[in-house]
N, C-alpha and C positions, 0 to 999 in steps of 0.2 A: 791332416787328421790328428796331428799332435795336439793342436788347439782343442779340437772336439773331444778327443780322449780325455784331456785334462778337465775340460768343462764338465763332461758327463760323469767323470769321477766325483766331482763336487756335487753334481745333481743327484747322483745315486746316494751319496752320503747324506744329503739333506732329506731324502724321501724314504729312508729305510724304516723298518719297524724298530721299536725302541731298543730291543736287546741288541740288534745288529748295530744300531747307531752308537751304542755304548762302546763297541769294539772297533769303531771306524778309525782309520788312519787319519791323523791331523792333516789339514789341507795346507799345502806349501804356499809360500808367498808368490811363486811363479804362477800357480794355478789361480790364486786370487786375482792376479793381474789380468789373466785371460778372461776371467768372469767379468771384471770391470769393463774390459774392451767390448765384450758382447753386449752387456747391459747398456753400453753407450750407443749402440747402433745396430748390432746384429741380432737376428732372431735366434731364439734358443734351440729351435728344431733344425737340424742340418738337412740338406737336400736328400730326398729319398727316391728310390726307383718306384714309379707309380704303377708298374706292371703288377697285375695280381699274381700272387704266389700259387703254387699247386694246392689242391684240396688238403693234402697232408704236408705240413711243414715241420722240418726238423732243424736242430741246431746246426749251423754251418759256419764256415770261416768267411769273414771275421766272425768271432763269436757274438752272441746276443746278450752279453751280460751288462750292457748299459743302454740307456735310453736311446742314444743315437744310432745304435746298431740293431734295434728291435727288428725281429723277423716279421715280414708281412705274411699274414695268413688269411685265407678266405673266411668270410663271415660265418659260413656254415661248414667250415672244414675241421681238420684235426691238427693239434700240435703235439709234438713229441720232443722230449729233451731229458736232461739229467741234471740233478743237483750234485755235480761231481766232486765238489769239495765244500767244506764248511764255509758258510757265508756266500756261496754262489747265488746268483740271481739271474733269472732268464726274463728277457723283455720280448713281448710279442705285440704286433700292431695289426689292427683290423680296420676295415672301412665299412662303416654303417651307412646304408643308403638313405636312411631317414630315422625319425624317432621310433624307438622300440625297445625291446627287451633282449639283451644278449645273454644266452644260456651257456653255462659251462658245466660239463659233467665229466669227471675223470673215469676213464675205462681201465686204466692201469695206474696203480700208485705204489711206489717202493715201500716195503715194510718199515724202513728206517726213517721215512720222511712223513711229517704231517704237513701236507701241502697248504700253502697260503697264497692268496691272490688279491690284488686290488686293481681298480680301474682309474686311469688318468686321461685327461683330454690332451689336445694337441699343444696346449700351452704348458703342459707338465703339471697341471693342477689336479689334485685328487678329487674325483667326483663320486667315488664309492670306496669306503675304507676296507680294511683287511677282512677277508673271509677265510676261515681255517677249516681244514678237514677235522672231523671230530676226534681223531686219534692218529697216531703214526700208522701209515698204511691204509688209513681210512679213505673213503671216497669223498672227493670234493665235488659238491653239487650246489651251484648258486646261480643267481640271475642278477645281472647289472642292467639298470635302466639308463638308456642314453636319450638325451633330450632332443637330438636332431642328427641329421646326416653329417658325416665327417669321419676323421681318423681318431682312433682311441688306442691307448696303450694298456697292455696287461703286464703287471709286474708280478712274477711268480717266484716264491722262495720256500725254503723250509720255515715252518712256523716260528721256531725260536732261533733260527740261524745257528743251530748247534749240532747239525747232523748232515751227512752226505750219503750218497749211494750211487753205485755204478748202474743200478737198475733204472731203466728209463720210466718216465711217466708218460701217459697218454691222456689227452683231454679233448673231448668233442665239443665243438661250438655249434650253436644254433641261434637263429635270430627270428624274433616275432615282431613284425612291424605293427605299429598302432596308428590309428587315424591322426593326422596332423593338420586338421583344418585350422588354418590360421596360425599354427605354431611357428615360432615361439610367441605365445601370448600370455606369458606369466607375469606381466606388469601392466599397470593401468595404461601407460603410454603405448603399449604394444597390443592393445585390445583388438581382437578380430572383429571386423565389421560383418554383420550377418543380416540379411534381409528379414523384416518382420513377416510373420505368417509362413514360416519355413521350418524345416527340421535339419539338424546337422548331427554328424557323428563326432563324439568327443571321448576323451579318456583322462583319467587321473594317473599320470605316470611322468616322472618318478614319484616316490613318496614325498609329500609336501608340495606337489604340483598344484598350481592354481591356474585356472583359465579365466581370462577376462574377455567378455563378449560384448560388443557394442551394437546397439540398435538405434536407428534413427526413426523417430515417430513424427508423423506429420500433423499430429493433434493430440489432445488429451484422450486418455483411454486407460483400460485395464489390460495389463500385459500378463498373459498366462505363460508360465515356465513349467514344462512338464518333462519328467523322465519316467516313462512307464515301467521300464525294467532296468534296474541298476545292477552292476556287479555285486556279488553276494557279500563281499567284504567292505564295501563302501557305504557310508551313510552320508549321502550327498547333501551339501548345504549351499545356499545361494543367497545373495543380498544384492541390493540395487544402489548404484551411485549415479550422481548427475554429471553433467558435462564438466563441472569443476572438481570432480573427484570427491564430492561430499556424499556421505551416506544418507540416503533419503528413505531407506527402508531396511530394517535390520534382517538378521539371518533367519531364513526359513529352512527347516531341516526335514529330511525324511524321518519317518517314525522309527525306523530301525535300519541296521545295515542290510543292504540289498533291497530295501523297500523303495517304493516309488516316491518320487519328488513331485509335489503338486503345489506350486507357489503362484500367488497372484500379487502383482505390484501395480500400484496406481501411478500412472504417468500424469503429472499435473498439467503439462502443456506440451506443445510440440518441441522437439529438440533431440539431442543426443543423450542416451543413457547407456550405462555400462553395468553388466551383470558380473559379479565375482563368484566363481564356482569352485568349491573345494570339497575334500573329504572332511567330515565333521571334526575330527581330532587331528587331522594332518598326520595320521599314523598308519595309513594304508594306501595301497596303490593297486592298480589292476591293468593287465594287458588287454582285458576285455573292454571293447568300446561300448558305449551306450548312446542312445539316440536322445537328443535334446530338442524338444519342440517349442517354438516361440510363436505365440498368437496374440494379436492385439484386438481388443474389443473397443472400438472408438466410441466416444460419447456423443460426437457431433457438435461439441461446444467449440465453436470457432472464435470465441471471444478470449480464450486463454492465450497468454497469461494475463489475468485481470484480478489478481488477488491483492492489489494495493490501489490506493486512490490515484496514484500517478499513472497507473496502467489501466484505468477504467475504460471499459468498452463503450463506445458511443451507441446509444440506443435511439433509433428514429421512432417517432410516434407511429403506432398502428403497423409496426413491422416486427412480427414475432420472431424470436430467435430461440434456438436450442441451447441449453446450458446444462451443467452438471456440477454436483457437489462431490468432488473427488480430487485428492484423497480426503480422509476424515479431517475436519477442521478447515477445509477449503472455504474461501469466501470469494464471491463474485461481485465485482464493482461495475456499475454501469453509470453512464453520464447522459443526462437529457438536457436539452436546451429549451427552456420555456420562453416563448415569445412575448408573454404577457402574464398578468395575474390570472389564475384559473385553477381548475380542478385537474389534478394529475391522478389517473387511475393506473395502478400496477396490477397486472394479472400474472400470477404464478400458477400454472395449470399443468396437468399431466404429471403430477409429482410422483416419484417412486414411493412405494408403500411404507418404507421405513423412515422417510424424511418428513419433518414438519417444517417446511420451507418458510422462512421469516425474512422480513425486510424492514429497513428504516431509511429515512431520508436525511441528507446533509446538504448544507448550502455550499457555495463555491469556496468558502473559507474553511471547509471541512468541519463546520460546527453542526452538531446534531440538532435538527429542528423538528424531529418527530420521534415518538417512541417506536418500539418494535410492533409490527403487524404480523400476526401469526394465524395459521389455519385452525379450524376447530379440532382437528385430529390429524395424526400422521397420515400422509398420503392425500390429504384433503386440499382443495383449492384455496388459494389465498388471493382474494380480489378485494382491494381496498382503495379508498379515495383519500388523497392527501391534498390539502389546499396549498397552492403555490402563491406566496404573498406578493411576488414581484417578478418581472422578467429576469432571466439569468440562467446560469448553469447550476444544475442540481445533481447530486450523487445518490445512487441507490445501492445500498449494501445488502446483499443477499447471503444468508447462511442457513445451515440446518439449525433448528431451534436451540439445541443443547451442544452443538458441535461434537456430537458423539456418534454420528452416523455418516455414511458415504454411500454412493451408488454409482455404478457405471451407466445406469439408465438415465437418459436425459429428461429434463422438464422443459416447459415452455415459459419464456418470459416475454411480456409485452407491456408497452406503456401507451396510454392514450391521453389526450389533453383537450380540455374544453376551456377556452379563454373566457374571462368575464368582459363586461363592457367598460371596465375601469382602465382608462388610458393614463391615469395620473400616477400610477404606481411606479416606483416605490415612493410613498409619501406618508410613511408611518412614523416620521419624526419631524419635529418642527423645522429642522434644517432642510428637510426635503419637501416642504409644503408646496402643493400644486397651486399656481396662480389662478385666481378666480376673479374675473372682472365684474364690475357692477353691471347688472343687466344680463349676465351670462348664466346659462343653465347647463349643467353637465351631469353625466351618469357615473356612478361609482359603486363599489361593493365593499361590504364588510366581510373579508375573507383573507386569512383564516380566522377562526375564533380568537377574539382578543385584538383583532386588527383595529388600528386607528388611522383615520384619514385627516391630514392637516391641509388647510387651504389658506393661502395668503391673499388678502383683499386690500387693495390700495384705495382708500377713501379720500376723495379729492376735497371734501369740505365737511363742515359740521352738519349733522343731520340725523335722521332716523333711518338706520339700516335694517332692512327686512331680510331675514334668513329663512328660507323655505326648504324643508326636507319633505319631499313628497314621493308617492309611488313606492313606499317602503315595502320590503318583503314582509310577509305575514308573521314571521317569527321574530322580527327585530323591532325593538322600541328605540328608534333612531333618536339620538340625543347629541347636543352640542353645547359648547361654551366658547367664550371669546377671550382672547388675550391681546394685549397691546404690543407695540414694537419692542418694548423692554421685556417681553415674555411674562408680564404680570397679568394674572387672571383678573378680568374686569367684570365678568358676569359669572353667576353660578351656572349649573347645568340646566338646560332646557330639554324637556322630554315630551313625548306625545301623551295623549290621554290613555292610549292602549297600544299594544303591539300592532304593528302594521299601519298605525294611524299617521296622519300628516302632523308635522311639527313646524309651525310657522310662527316666528317671533320677530318682534321689533326691538332693536338695540340702539340706544342713544350713543351716537359718536360725538363726543364733545369737541374734538379737534381733528383736523385732517391728519392722515398718516397711514401707516401699514397696520393692519389688524389680522389676527390669525383665528381661524375657526378650527376647533378640535372636534371631530365627529366620531362617535362610537356607538356600538350597541349598548343599551342602557346598563346592563350588568356584565358586559363582556363575556356572556355565556352562550352566545349564539353566533352563527355565521350563515351566509347565504351566497350561492352563486348568482342569485337574481339581484339586479341593481336597484339602487335608490337614486332619486334625483335631488340635486342641490342647486339652489339659485340664490343670488344676492341682489338686493335692490337698495336704492338710497333716495330718501326725500330730504333734499338739502334745506337748511333753515334760512340761508341767505345772510347769516351772521358773518360779515367779513372781518370782524375784529378778533376772532379767535385765532390763536389761543391767547386769552387775556385773563386766565383764571388765577393769576398770581400778581402781586403788586409790581414785581419785576417785569412783567409783560403787559402792564397797563396800557390801554389804547389811548393815544393822545387825540382829544376832540376839541373843536372850537366852540365858542359861545354862539348861542342862537342858531346852531346848526343841528337839527334833529338827526338822531341815529336810531337805527333799528337793530335789535339783537335778540338773542333767545337765552332762556335758562334751560340748558340741556347739556348733559343728562342731569338727573336728579342730583342735587348737591352742587350744581354748577354755580360759580361766582364770576361776575364780570367786573373788572377793574378799569377805571378811566382816569385820565389825568387832564387837568385844565391849567393854563398858565394865566394868572391874574396880574394885570399891569399895575393895579393900585389897590389900596384898601377899600373895603365896602362890604357888599353882601353878595354871596353866591346863592343862586336859586336853581334847583333841579326839579323837573317834573316828569312823571311817567304817565303816558296815556296809552291807549290801546293795549292794556295789559291782558294777557290770556285769562280766561275766566277762572281757571283753577289755581292761579298764582296770586299770592298777596305780596306783590313786589315791594321791597324795602331798600332804603338808602341810608348810608352814613358818610360823613366827611372826615378826612385826615389831612394833616398838614404835610409839608415837605419832610419833616422829621418823623413822619408816620405816627404822630400823636393824634389820637381821636379828638376831634373838635366838635363832634355832635353825636348824639345817640342815634339809634335806629329810628327811622321815620317811615311808616308804612301806611297803607290804605285803611279805610274803615271796614272794607270787606274784600274778600278775594275777587280779583278782576277789577277793583276800583282804582281810580286815579291816585297818584301820589304827588304831593307838593311839599318840597323841603327847602329850607334856606338856613344859611349860617353866616354870621358876621366874621370878616377877616380883617385883621389889623394891619397886615403888611402885604405888599405884592409878593408874588412867587407862585410856585407850583402847589397845587392841591389835588387830592385824590378822592374819587367817589367809589365806594364798594356797593355793588348791587347784587341782591340775592332774592330767592323766594324766602318768605318770612320764616318758615320753619325748616327749610331745606328738605321738605318732604314731598315735593312735587316737581314736575318738569313739563315742558311743552315745546313742541316744534313750531308753535306760532310765535311771532315776534312781539316784543314790547317796543314802545317808542319813548326815547329819552331826549330831553332838551335841557341844556344848561345855559343860564344867563348870569351876567355880572352887573351889579348896580354899584356905581361909585359912591363913596362916602360923602355926605354933605360937608361943604367947606365950613 
């Protein structure tokens, strides 16, 4: 006990009121050593007799003037003692069965003493500061709040530690338990789990108490938090936190102290949520419990959480789902898989009266491809058709029009899809051109508005290619143009005589190769889910010398060996090369000339010098006979054209070249 007495002397010195502390005896080095020993491994509280004391406890030997010898008294009993000398202190110990309020009321107070008392816990920590009688001999009447079951210490003194009395004091104790559902729950991590759609008893005690209450929601909904009757001195406040401890809804307050608390919180998705409940200013407490009712109104939105593109809810076609805009600013994302080009219809129906439900469409790259579609008025249906340009994933973004409303009432969302006959999509860029074989016919669509269809046609030979756009929708003036393999435009736009009309055109293909057809609505101002038909045909010319429309690609021909070729397309030129073994005369003749062409010839030498002028027929379709003298053997070139480069023909001409040796 020597060690405990020394230690408790130090403890008493450290926990005195200020005036008494000023008069305290300095702590010896021996005592400090004992304190160090205890802090290194021993508990500050010595063993105590756990047997309950009588209902009335008085000072006894050993005395109770230090923490370790505190007398044990029943929680609803009486204590009696004296402040027999100046600076005397009496310690008493009580066992609280649970959280509640410990009442102290003096029934006898010495006239020389202004009684003062404070409350400490089992660790010697002050949990309620000094409470003094109003005057010497005055009654001491106070309440100490205890946060849970356990032992507590009362330290009783003269208020200024400057008086003493042989007259005893008497103090009655009383205890009022308060509900401790889930207590201790005064931190987020210690939140009490409470089932939804239930009511619990709660209290704010001690002053500054906070209750954290956790609920687990199995879906999105509106959580109603209600206290119908609060203690008169409490203005209850509550707010909502998510599972990460983030505040997702600010404080909701009772209108006045003692007034009912009626709060509604939007739970955006299934999960754990925590309510934080306090007195409004943290300046009041009450032993009176109140009933806290929790009720969830589910929205039926099983798609939550889907308020980001990565969490988009998959929406099958013709499978309606319930959804809700809750909380305010909520957005619902849905993902649909389009198997082909077609019409996507979005149905937003059964809308709450305060919402103007709106949507837009994004592609798989999250690029916006439509504007916002909105109802005519709040609460109205929003049924709109959006053209899907090609197969793939698409995102539907649904919001309240101004993001300024919310509702726990659900709406219905549904998607339906009607594919087009166009299996070539996506082909709205030349790099995505759909192959179209000569002699093949296929169906396609201009959808959405502004759509372009590109086709790649491999032409095996020079000839007249026929492109036919037929069966066009009535609102479209189907038009096309042709590009070569270098992506150079080689024709202007061909259009029908009127909307819905056939567009059949013949295009001259001068050389074999790949060609592209670009097909559009004439003004890019219409679209249709109804298909058009496209086909390509070819009338070959039989000109096996193409391409020979440049001197570098001149066709080598022999003497007295007739060749057939064509001037096609308009502006075409055919180059030929002959090799003369000796000087003499070169003669060239054209027969079987197409009736619309005035075929013309000129000669050039190996150095590309012109050695004759242009020689043509007397009339279009007439024969041509041309000759030129050559002084040396070698290569010579013939350039053959339509006379004015203003016509063409798929019909061939016939060319024969002869050589006459010079006379010896």
